[in-house]
C-alpha positions in Angstrom: -195.2 178.3 335.0 -193.7 176.6 338.1 -192.0 178.7 340.7 -188.3 177.9 341.3 -187.1 178.6 344.8 -183.6 180.2 344.5 -181.0 179.6 347.1 -180.9 182.4 349.6 -178.0 184.8 349.2 -175.7 184.8 352.2 -173.2 187.6 352.9 -169.8 186.5 354.2 -166.8 188.5 355.4 -163.6 188.4 353.4 -160.4 188.5 355.3 -158.1 190.9 353.4 -155.1 190.9 355.9 -152.9 189.2 353.2 -153.8 191.5 350.3 -150.3 193.0 350.1 -148.5 189.6 349.9 -147.1 188.6 346.6 -147.8 185.1 345.2 -146.4 183.1 342.4 -148.7 181.3 339.9 -146.8 178.2 338.7 -147.8 175.9 335.9 -146.3 172.4 336.2 -146.4 169.4 333.8 -149.1 166.8 334.3 -146.8 164.1 335.5 -145.6 166.3 338.4 -149.2 167.2 339.3 -150.2 163.5 339.4 -147.2 162.8 341.7 -148.2 165.7 344.1 -151.8 164.5 344.2 -150.6 161.0 345.3 -148.3 162.4 347.9 -149.4 162.5 351.6 -149.5 165.8 353.3 -146.6 165.2 355.6 -143.7 164.8 353.2 -141.5 167.2 351.3 -142.4 167.3 347.6 -139.5 169.4 346.3 -137.1 172.3 346.8 -136.8 175.6 344.9 -133.4 177.2 344.2 -133.4 180.9 343.3 -130.2 182.4 341.8 -130.1 186.2 341.4 -127.7 187.9 339.1 -127.7 191.8 339.0 -129.3 193.1 335.9 -130.9 189.7 334.9 -134.0 187.8 335.7 -133.8 185.5 338.6 -133.0 181.8 337.7 -135.4 179.4 339.4 -135.0 175.7 339.6 -137.2 173.0 341.0 -135.8 169.7 342.4 -138.3 167.0 343.2 -137.8 165.1 346.4 -136.9 161.4 346.4 -140.1 160.6 348.3 -142.2 162.0 345.4 -140.1 160.2 342.7 -140.7 156.9 344.5 -144.5 157.3 344.2 -145.1 155.3 341.0 -147.2 152.3 339.9 -145.5 149.1 338.7 -144.3 149.6 335.1 -144.6 153.4 335.3 -141.8 155.4 333.8 -139.4 157.5 335.9 -139.9 161.3 335.7 -137.2 163.9 335.6 -136.0 165.2 338.9 -134.6 168.6 337.9 -136.7 171.4 336.2 -136.3 175.0 335.4 -139.0 177.6 335.9 -139.4 180.3 333.3 -140.5 183.6 335.0 -142.8 186.2 333.4 -144.3 189.2 335.1 -148.0 189.8 335.3 -149.1 192.9 333.4 -152.5 194.4 332.6 -154.1 191.9 335.0 -155.2 191.8 338.6 -155.1 188.2 339.8 -155.5 187.0 343.3 -155.6 183.7 345.3 -158.5 183.0 347.6 -159.2 180.3 350.1 -162.5 179.0 351.5 -162.5 177.3 354.9 -165.5 175.2 355.8 -166.0 174.3 359.5 -165.2 170.6 360.2 -168.0 170.1 362.8 -171.5 171.6 363.2 -172.1 170.0 366.6 -170.7 173.0 368.6 -172.9 175.1 370.7 -172.0 178.2 368.7 -171.6 176.9 365.1 -168.5 178.2 363.4 -169.2 180.0 360.1 -167.5 179.5 356.8 -164.4 181.8 356.3 -163.1 183.4 353.1 -159.5 184.6 352.9 -157.5 186.4 350.2 -154.1 184.7 350.4 -152.3 187.2 348.2 -151.9 188.9 344.9 -150.2 187.1 342.0 -147.1 189.1 341.0 -145.3 186.5 338.7 -146.2 183.6 336.5 -143.8 180.7 336.2 -143.9 177.7 333.8 -142.1 174.6 334.9 -140.1 172.9 332.1 -137.9 169.7 332.3 -134.3 169.5 331.1 -133.9 167.4 328.0 -132.2 164.4 329.5 -132.5 160.6 328.9 -135.2 160.3 331.5 -137.4 162.9 329.8 -136.9 161.4 326.4 -137.9 157.9 327.7 -141.0 159.5 329.3 -142.0 161.3 326.1 -141.5 158.2 323.9 -143.6 156.2 326.2 -146.4 158.7 326.2 -146.3 158.9 322.4 -146.5 155.1 322.1 -149.5 155.0 324.4 -151.2 157.8 322.4 -150.7 156.0 319.1 -152.2 152.7 320.4 -155.7 152.2 318.9 -158.6 152.6 321.3 -160.3 149.5 319.8 -158.7 146.1 319.2 -159.8 143.0 317.3 -160.2 140.1 319.7 -160.9 136.5 318.6 -163.6 134.8 320.7 -163.7 131.1 321.3 -167.3 131.0 322.5 -170.5 133.0 321.9 -170.8 136.1 324.0 -174.4 137.4 324.2 -173.3 140.9 325.1 -171.5 141.4 321.8 -173.9 139.5 319.6 -175.1 141.9 316.9 -178.7 142.4 316.1 -179.7 140.3 313.1 -181.8 143.0 311.6 -183.2 146.3 312.9 -186.9 146.9 313.3 -187.2 149.7 310.8 -185.5 147.5 308.1 -187.9 144.7 308.7 -190.9 147.0 308.4 -189.5 148.4 305.2 -188.9 145.0 303.6 -192.4 143.9 304.6 -193.9 147.0 303.1 -192.0 146.5 299.9 -193.1 142.9 299.7 -196.8 143.9 300.3 -196.5 146.5 297.5 -195.0 143.9 295.1 -197.8 141.5 295.8 -200.6 143.9 294.9 -202.7 142.5 292.1 -202.1 144.3 288.9 -205.3 145.1 287.1 -205.8 144.8 283.4 -204.0 147.6 281.5 -207.3 148.7 279.8 -209.0 148.9 283.2 -206.2 151.1 284.6 -206.3 153.3 281.5 -210.1 153.8 282.0 -209.5 154.9 285.6 -206.8 157.3 284.5 -208.9 158.8 281.7 -211.8 159.2 284.1 -209.5 161.0 286.6 -208.1 163.3 283.9 -211.6 164.3 282.9 -211.9 165.9 286.4 -208.4 167.5 286.6 -205.7 168.2 284.1 -202.7 167.6 286.4 -201.9 164.9 289.0 -198.9 163.8 291.0 -198.0 160.2 291.2 -199.2 159.6 294.8 -202.7 160.8 293.9 -202.8 158.6 290.8 -201.7 155.6 292.9 -204.5 156.2 295.4 -207.0 156.4 292.6 -205.9 153.3 290.7 -204.5 151.3 293.6 -201.8 149.9 291.5 -198.1 149.2 292.2 -196.1 152.4 291.5 -193.7 150.7 289.1 -196.5 149.2 287.0 -198.4 152.5 287.1 -195.4 154.5 285.8 -195.1 152.2 282.9 -198.7 153.0 281.8 -198.3 156.7 282.5 -195.3 157.0 280.3 -197.4 155.7 277.3 -200.3 158.1 277.7 -199.0 161.0 279.8 -196.2 163.7 279.8 -194.2 164.4 283.0 -193.8 168.1 283.7 -190.3 169.2 284.7 -191.0 173.0 284.8 -193.2 175.2 286.9 -196.0 175.9 287.5 -196.9 172.1 287.3 -193.5 170.7 288.1 -193.4 166.9 289.0 -197.0 166.4 287.8 -198.5 164.2 285.1 -200.9 165.3 282.3 -202.3 163.5 279.3 -200.6 163.7 276.0 -202.4 165.9 273.5 -203.6 163.0 271.4 -205.4 161.5 274.5 -207.1 164.6 275.7 -210.8 164.5 275.3 -212.1 167.1 277.7 -215.8 167.8 277.7 -216.6 171.0 276.0 -219.6 173.1 276.7 -222.4 172.9 274.0 -223.6 176.3 273.0 -227.3 176.9 274.0 -229.5 177.6 271.0 -231.7 180.6 271.6 -235.3 181.0 270.4 -234.4 183.7 267.9 -231.8 181.5 266.3 -234.4 178.7 265.9 -237.0 181.0 264.3 -234.5 182.4 261.9 -233.5 179.0 260.8 -237.2 178.0 260.3 -237.8 181.1 258.1 -234.9 180.2 256.0 
């Protein structure tokens, strides 16, 4: 066995100064996430509006900035600007947000180590949902249309393209056809000669499978089966299932001749 060198374990300090800070875990639609990934780090991506009514859950709304809404490719559909955030409390779970800071440069005299921080504890989950307006309906209809488009399309070619030219035949098919032709070209021996080989074989053993008989007679399997059906029975039941044996009228097995003793000879002479 080869020895695998495992990476050495390194202990790092975890900054827990923000453990008591509450954090929201927000799930946003994919089209918003794509916009935020394209956005540079120095622009405003949106605003949150929180309305609190005594005795009710807080109403949270997200309004995307115009700078984010303008980040789109040619032909891309507009996305809704206004969204609501459904709030749910975190129960029976302990969730936290952590950050990992890697030093930007290692050329310093005293190298700065990697830092781990706990940014806060998740106290609420929010799911961002768009309002059902015309912009949202157009966005959904376009996504459904793209999803229904077939992945493969038929294209008419006006010249031969070598990359798409199919193989005329596969190697294993060619070998199979050559083997079948060689088997068909095997010389068929005279029927009486084949019968003699079969009877000689059945003198040694009572049961044979077709492969062994083909090796013995060296005949095409179709031709051999035609002869076997005339003089043999094919067993369909155990203990000799799928094996051939001679029909009763063709069985001429050698029987042991009883040995005549000296006493039997003397008694016959006296008679």
